ROTORLUM-913843 format. One line per 8 residues: number of its first residue (from 0); their letters; for each residue x, y, z of N, C-alpha, C. Coordinates in steps of 0.05 Angstrom, whole numbers. Layout:
% residues N
NUM = A = X,Y,Z,X,Y,Z,X,Y,Z | ...
END
This chain:
% residues 259
0 = XXXXXXXX = 952,381,-1822,931,361,-1825,924,351,-1798 | 901,337,-1794,893,326,-1768,914,306,-1758 | 927,291,-1776,947,272,-1767,971,286,-1755 | 979,309,-1766,1002,323,-1755,995,335,-1728 | 971,346,-1726,964,360,-1701,960,340,-1678 | 947,318,-1683,940,299,-1662,958,275,-1659 | 972,269,-1681,988,244,-1681,970,221,-1689 | 981,200,-1701,965,178,-1712,948,165,-1691
8 = XXXXXXXX = 960,159,-1667,945,145,-1646,921,162,-1637 | 925,187,-1631,904,204,-1621,882,208,-1642 | 890,210,-1667,870,214,-1689,853,189,-1692 | 866,166,-1692,850,141,-1694,832,137,-1670 | 841,145,-1647,825,143,-1623,800,161,-1626 | 803,185,-1637,780,203,-1641,760,191,-1660 | 771,179,-1682,753,166,-1702,737,143,-1689 | 751,127,-1672,737,105,-1659,715,115,-1641
16 = XXXXXXXX = 720,136,-1626,700,147,-1608,676,157,-1624 | 682,170,-1647,661,181,-1664,644,158,-1675 | 657,137,-1684,642,114,-1695,624,102,-1674 | 634,99,-1649,618,88,-1628,594,106,-1621 | 598,132,-1622,576,150,-1617,554,147,-1638 | 563,147,-1664,544,144,-1685,528,118,-1683 | 542,96,-1676,528,71,-1672,507,73,-1650 | 514,87,-1629,495,89,-1606,472,107,-1613
24 = XXXXXXXX = 476,125,-1633,454,143,-1640,437,133,-1663 | 446,110,-1675,433,102,-1700,417,76,-1697 | 407,69,-1674,392,45,-1671,364,49,-1683 | 355,30,-1698,331,33,-1713,306,33,-1695 | 284,44,-1707,259,43,-1693,251,15,-1688 | 235,10,-1667,221,30,-1650,237,41,-1627 | 262,34,-1624,278,44,-1602,284,74,-1606 | 287,89,-1584,294,117,-1586,320,121,-1602
32 = XXXXXXXX = 322,142,-1618,345,146,-1634,349,176,-1641 | 374,184,-1645,380,211,-1654,392,210,-1682 | 387,189,-1697,400,185,-1723,393,208,-1742 | 367,213,-1745,359,234,-1765,368,261,-1756 | 367,267,-1730,376,293,-1720,406,297,-1725 | 422,276,-1720,450,277,-1725,457,282,-1754 | 443,266,-1771,448,269,-1800,440,296,-1811 | 418,307,-1801,408,332,-1812,422,356,-1801
40 = XXXXXXXX = 432,355,-1776,442,380,-1764,471,379,-1755 | 482,355,-1752,508,354,-1738,531,342,-1755 | 526,336,-1780,546,326,-1798,551,346,-1821 | 572,342,-1835,577,359,-1858,603,375,-1855 | 608,391,-1876,633,407,-1876,634,426,-1852 | 657,426,-1839,661,444,-1817,649,435,-1790 | 635,413,-1790,622,404,-1765,643,391,-1747 | 639,394,-1721,656,381,-1701,647,352,-1698
48 = XXXXXXXX = 663,333,-1709,654,305,-1710,663,289,-1686 | 674,303,-1666,682,288,-1642,656,281,-1627 | 656,261,-1609,633,254,-1593,622,278,-1578 | 640,294,-1567,632,318,-1552,619,338,-1570 | 630,341,-1594,619,360,-1613,591,353,-1622 | 586,327,-1628,560,319,-1636,540,321,-1613 | 548,314,-1589,531,317,-1566,523,347,-1562 | 543,364,-1564,538,393,-1561,519,403,-1583
56 = XXXXXXXX = 522,393,-1607,504,400,-1629,475,392,-1623 | 472,368,-1614,445,358,-1608,432,374,-1585 | 448,380,-1565,438,395,-1542,430,424,-1551 | 446,435,-1569,441,462,-1578,415,465,-1594 | 406,443,-1605,381,444,-1620,357,450,-1602 | 360,442,-1577,338,447,-1558,316,426,-1562 | 300,423,-1542,279,402,-1543,260,406,-1566 | 253,431,-1572,234,437,-1594,247,432,-1621
64 = XXXXXXXX = 274,433,-1622,287,430,-1648,295,401,-1654 | 292,384,-1634,298,355,-1638,273,339,-1642 | 277,316,-1655,254,298,-1658,246,285,-1632 | 222,275,-1630,212,262,-1606,230,238,-1599 | 239,223,-1619,256,200,-1614,283,208,-1602 | 293,230,-1612,319,239,-1602,317,250,-1573 | 295,265,-1568,291,274,-1541,288,250,-1521 | 275,230,-1530,271,206,-1513,298,192,-1508
72 = XXXXXXXX = 315,191,-1530,341,179,-1527,359,194,-1508 | 360,220,-1511,377,236,-1493,367,235,-1464 | 341,235,-1460,330,232,-1433,338,206,-1421 | 338,185,-1438,345,158,-1428,375,158,-1420 | 392,170,-1435,420,171,-1428,425,186,-1402 | 410,208,-1399,413,224,-1375,403,209,-1350 | 381,195,-1353,370,181,-1330,384,155,-1323 | 399,144,-1342,411,117,-1339,442,119,-1338
80 = XXXXXXXX = 452,141,-1328,481,145,-1327,496,123,-1313 | 485,113,-1291,498,92,-1276,498,66,-1291 | 477,61,-1306,475,36,-1320,493,34,-1345 | 499,57,-1357,516,57,-1381,544,66,-1374 | 549,75,-1350,576,83,-1342,593,59,-1335 | 618,64,-1328,637,43,-1321,626,24,-1300 | 625,-2,-1307,615,-22,-1288,585,-25,-1288 | 571,-9,-1304,542,-11,-1305,533,-35,-1321
88 = XXXXXXXX = 508,-42,-1317,497,-66,-1329,497,-64,-1360 | 496,-40,-1370,495,-37,-1400,520,-22,-1410 | 541,-22,-1394,566,-7,-1401,578,-18,-1427 | 580,-44,-1429,592,-56,-1453,575,-51,-1477 | 548,-54,-1474,530,-50,-1496,531,-21,-1505 | 534,-2,-1486,536,26,-1493,561,31,-1510 | 583,18,-1504,607,22,-1519,605,9,-1547 | 587,-11,-1549,584,-25,-1575,561,-13,-1591
96 = XXXXXXXX = 549,9,-1582,528,22,-1598,501,9,-1595 | 496,-7,-1573,471,-20,-1569,458,-11,-1543 | 461,14,-1536,451,25,-1511,421,21,-1508 | 406,30,-1528,377,29,-1525,367,0,-1523 | 379,-17,-1540,370,-46,-1539,376,-58,-1512 | 398,-51,-1500,405,-63,-1473,386,-52,-1452 | 382,-26,-1451,365,-14,-1431,335,-21,-1434 | 326,-21,-1458,297,-24,-1463,289,-53,-1466
104 = XXXXXXXX = 305,-69,-1478,297,-96,-1486,310,-119,-1470 | 336,-116,-1464,351,-139,-1454,354,-140,-1424 | 352,-118,-1411,357,-117,-1382,331,-118,-1366 | 328,-137,-1348,304,-137,-1331,301,-111,-1315 | 277,-101,-1312,273,-75,-1299,284,-75,-1271 | 284,-98,-1257,293,-98,-1229,323,-93,-1227 | 338,-95,-1250,366,-90,-1250,372,-61,-1256 | 352,-45,-1261,355,-16,-1268,348,1,-1244
112 = XXXXXXXX = 360,24,-1241,354,42,-1220,326,54,-1225 | 315,65,-1203,288,78,-1206,289,100,-1226 | 310,117,-1225,312,139,-1243,314,130,-1272 | 329,108,-1277,331,97,-1304,305,86,-1314 | 291,72,-1297,265,61,-1306,246,83,-1313 | 247,105,-1298,229,128,-1304,236,141,-1331 | 262,139,-1339,271,152,-1364,266,136,-1389 | 259,110,-1385,255,93,-1408,229,99,-1422
120 = XXXXXXXX = 227,95,-1449,202,98,-1463,182,76,-1455 | 157,82,-1458,137,61,-1452,141,37,-1470 | 139,14,-1458,144,-11,-1474,119,-17,-1491 | 125,-26,-1515,104,-36,-1533,107,-66,-1537 | 87,-77,-1548,89,-106,-1554,112,-112,-1573 | 129,-131,-1566,152,-137,-1582,143,-147,-1610 | 155,-136,-1631,148,-145,-1658,171,-136,-1677 | 171,-149,-1700,189,-140,-1721,218,-148,-1717
128 = XXXXXXXX = 235,-136,-1732,263,-143,-1734,277,-138,-1707 | 275,-114,-1696,290,-108,-1671,274,-118,-1647 | 248,-119,-1648,232,-127,-1625,233,-157,-1620 | 237,-173,-1640,237,-202,-1637,263,-215,-1646 | 269,-213,-1672,290,-228,-1684,318,-219,-1677 | 321,-192,-1673,347,-182,-1666,347,-171,-1637 | 329,-180,-1621,327,-171,-1594,353,-176,-1578 | 365,-199,-1583,390,-207,-1569,415,-204,-1586
136 = XXXXXXXX = 413,-189,-1607,436,-185,-1625,429,-193,-1653 | 444,-182,-1672,439,-187,-1700,447,-216,-1708 | 430,-228,-1724,435,-256,-1734,421,-259,-1761 | 429,-280,-1775,415,-286,-1800,388,-299,-1795 | 369,-292,-1810,342,-302,-1807,336,-324,-1827 | 319,-343,-1820,311,-362,-1840,290,-350,-1859 | 282,-365,-1879,264,-353,-1899,237,-346,-1888 | 227,-362,-1869,201,-356,-1857,202,-330,-1841
144 = XXXXXXXX = 224,-326,-1827,227,-302,-1811,230,-277,-1829 | 245,-280,-1851,248,-258,-1870,221,-251,-1882 | 204,-272,-1885,178,-268,-1896,160,-251,-1879 | 166,-249,-1853,151,-233,-1835,158,-203,-1836 | 180,-196,-1850,189,-169,-1851,177,-154,-1875 | 171,-129,-1870,160,-113,-1892,172,-85,-1890 | 171,-70,-1911,179,-42,-1911,208,-37,-1902 | 211,-17,-1885,238,-8,-1876,253,-31,-1862
152 = XXXXXXXX = 239,-48,-1847,253,-69,-1833,265,-90,-1853 | 250,-95,-1874,260,-113,-1894,285,-101,-1908 | 283,-75,-1914,306,-62,-1927,331,-62,-1909 | 326,-57,-1883,348,-57,-1863,361,-84,-1862 | 346,-105,-1862,357,-132,-1860,372,-139,-1885 | 361,-132,-1908,375,-139,-1933,401,-124,-1936 | 402,-99,-1927,427,-84,-1928,448,-97,-1910 | 439,-105,-1886,457,-117,-1867,468,-144,-1877
160 = XXXXXXXX = 451,-160,-1888,459,-187,-1898,478,-183,-1922 | 474,-163,-1938,492,-158,-1961,519,-150,-1951 | 520,-132,-1931,546,-124,-1920,560,-147,-1907 | 545,-164,-1893,556,-186,-1877,569,-207,-1896 | 555,-214,-1917,564,-235,-1935,585,-225,-1955 | 580,-200,-1965,599,-188,-1983,607,-207,-2006 | 633,-209,-2011,643,-224,-2034,641,-254,-2029 | 635,-263,-2005,635,-291,-1999,610,-304,-2011
168 = XXXXXXXX = 590,-289,-2017,565,-300,-2027,567,-306,-2057 | 558,-329,-2066,558,-335,-2094,541,-315,-2109 | 552,-305,-2131,539,-283,-2146,512,-292,-2157 | 510,-317,-2166,485,-326,-2176,463,-326,-2155 | 470,-335,-2131,451,-336,-2109,444,-307,-2100 | 463,-290,-2100,458,-262,-2093,438,-250,-2113 | 442,-255,-2139,424,-244,-2159,396,-255,-2156 | 393,-281,-2151,367,-293,-2148,353,-281,-2123
176 = XXXXXXXX = 369,-279,-2102,358,-268,-2077,349,-239,-2081 | 365,-224,-2096,358,-196,-2101,332,-194,-2118 | 329,-212,-2137,305,-212,-2154,281,-218,-2137 | 283,-239,-2119,260,-246,-2103,252,-223,-2084 | 272,-211,-2071,266,-190,-2052,255,-165,-2066 | 266,-159,-2089,256,-136,-2104,228,-140,-2113 | 222,-165,-2121,194,-171,-2129,175,-169,-2105 | 184,-178,-2082,167,-176,-2058,163,-147,-2051
184 = XXXXXXXX = 184,-131,-2052,182,-102,-2045,162,-88,-2064 | 164,-94,-2090,146,-82,-2110,117,-90,-2105 | 113,-116,-2099,86,-126,-2094,75,-114,-2069 | 92,-111,-2049,83,-99,-2023,72,-71,-2028 | 86,-55,-2044,77,-28,-2050,50,-28,-2064 | 47,-46,-2082,21,-48,-2097,-2,-56,-2078 | 4,-74,-2060,-16,-83,-2040,-25,-60,-2022 | -5,-45,-2012,-11,-23,-1995,-27,-2,-2010
192 = XXXXXXXX = -21,3,-2035,-35,22,-2051,-64,14,-2055 | -69,-12,-2059,-97,-21,-2062,-112,-18,-2035 | -98,-24,-2013,-110,-22,-1987,-117,8,-1981 | -99,26,-1989,-104,54,-1985,-129,63,-2001 | -132,54,-2025,-155,61,-2041,-181,53,-2027 | -180,28,-2016,-204,18,-2003,-210,34,-1977 | -189,39,-1961,-193,54,-1937,-202,83,-1942 | -191,95,-1964,-198,122,-1971,-227,124,-1980
200 = XXXXXXXX = -236,104,-1995,-263,103,-2005,-283,101,-1981 | -275,84,-1962,-292,81,-1938,-293,107,-1922 | -271,120,-1920,-270,146,-1905,-288,167,-1919 | -285,168,-1946,-301,188,-1961,-331,182,-1959 | -337,156,-1955,-365,149,-1952,-376,154,-1924 | -359,165,-1907,-368,172,-1880,-366,149,-1860 | -353,127,-1868,-351,105,-1849,-329,109,-1829 | -332,96,-1806,-314,100,-1784,-287,85,-1787
208 = XXXXXXXX = -271,87,-1766,-244,75,-1767,-245,45,-1770 | -263,32,-1757,-265,3,-1758,-272,-6,-1786 | -291,7,-1799,-299,0,-1826,-276,5,-1846 | -261,27,-1841,-238,32,-1858,-217,11,-1856 | -212,2,-1831,-193,-20,-1826,-202,-45,-1840 | -227,-52,-1838,-238,-77,-1851,-235,-75,-1881 | -241,-51,-1892,-239,-48,-1921,-210,-51,-1930 | -192,-39,-1915,-164,-41,-1922,-154,-70,-1920
216 = XXXXXXXX = -162,-84,-1900,-154,-112,-1896,-164,-129,-1919 | -189,-126,-1926,-201,-142,-1948,-187,-136,-1974 | -181,-111,-1979,-167,-104,-2004,-139,-114,-2004 | -125,-113,-1981,-98,-123,-1979,-97,-154,-1984 | -116,-168,-1973,-117,-197,-1977,-121,-204,-2006 | -139,-189,-2019,-144,-195,-2048,-120,-188,-2065 | -108,-165,-2059,-85,-156,-2074,-61,-175,-2070 | -57,-185,-2046,-35,-203,-2040,-39,-230,-2055
224 = XXXXXXXX = -63,-240,-2055,-69,-265,-2069,-65,-261,-2099 | -73,-238,-2110,-71,-233,-2138,-41,-230,-2146 | -25,-218,-2129,3,-214,-2135,17,-241,-2138 | 11,-260,-2120,23,-287,-2121,13,-302,-2146 | -13,-300,-2151,-25,-315,-2173,-15,-305,-2200 | -9,-280,-2203,0,-269,-2229,30,-267,-2232 | 45,-277,-2212,74,-277,-2214,83,-299,-2234 | 92,-290,-2257,100,-309,-2278,125,-325,-2271
232 = XXXXXXXX = 142,-313,-2254,167,-327,-2247,163,-348,-2225 | 141,-346,-2212,134,-365,-2189,155,-363,-2167 | 166,-340,-2164,186,-336,-2142,174,-321,-2118 | 150,-310,-2122,138,-295,-2101,122,-313,-2082 | 130,-315,-2057,117,-333,-2038,92,-319,-2027 | 72,-335,-2019,48,-323,-2007,55,-305,-1983 | 40,-283,-1981,44,-265,-1958,31,-277,-1933 | 43,-273,-1911,32,-284,-1886,9,-265,-1876
240 = XXXXXXXX = -6,-276,-1857,-27,-260,-1844,-16,-235,-1831 | 8,-239,-1819,21,-216,-1806,29,-194,-1827 | 39,-203,-1850,45,-184,-1871,21,-168,-1879 | -2,-182,-1884,-26,-169,-1893,-37,-149,-1873 | -35,-157,-1847,-44,-138,-1826,-27,-113,-1826 | 0,-117,-1831,18,-94,-1831,12,-76,-1855 | 6,-88,-1878,-2,-72,-1902,-27,-55,-1896 | -47,-68,-1885,-72,-55,-1879,-68,-32,-1859
248 = XXXXXXXX = -52,-37,-1838,-47,-17,-1818,-33,7,-1830 | -13,2,-1848,2,23,-1861,-17,40,-1878 | -35,27,-1892,-54,40,-1910,-73,58,-1894 | -84,47,-1872,-102,63,-1855,-89,87,-1843 | -64,84,-1834,-49,106,-1823,-45,128,-1844 | -38,120,-1869,-34,139,-1890,-59,155,-1895 | -81,141,-1897,-107,155,-1902,-115,173,-1878 | -109,164,-1854,-115,180,-1831,-100,206,-1830
256 = XXX = -75,205,-1839,-57,228,-1839,-63,248,-1861 | -79,239,-1881,-86,257,-1903,-105,279,-1894 | -101,302,-1905,-119,325,-1898,-146,321,-1911
END
């Protein structure tokens, strides 16, 4: 068995290194990540789960075989070796699985080497869960902040808060919270669907991108208001302007990607 070959201490050390590597590879978007590549190609029966094994697996995929996000992540690691190495400005964050957040979001550019700055992805306007609320580390959000999250970011936060609170949370409160969030998620999908219908109709009518965006926005606003008005439980809070813009943008992107 692995325990007999390596000894308890060595085996646990290997597991710890593997866990740290996975954490470093699994930072959520918009930061560069190799999460999907690792899950799809480097895990499973017979795979070498050591940090070196996973790194070798990712490298063996080649640039064409890896996702754009994974290529960006590996390029960032290669260019920022001094920053994430022993004594580097992001060494501790690298060990804690927050490499990308440290290099891209937390560390002033003047503290990074020229080679590291060149390896970083282009910065976008800070927004969302990782761009704003978790920029300096994970924390609980208030209700207004949670209200700004939609889609995958909302799911990510809810999974994290569930793991964090675990059995300490009162079951009744957990159930109510789950009902509210599930209702919001269902309403969000309906709103996006209505916005997609409007954007698609505008596209089929030969209208340009701006008109499609306006149509999607108008439909999203109407659908959001209707969802709140028809909520019999009165637990669904009004969607913010930021929510509605996100719904419209998601709808327009979906229509744009359609053949």
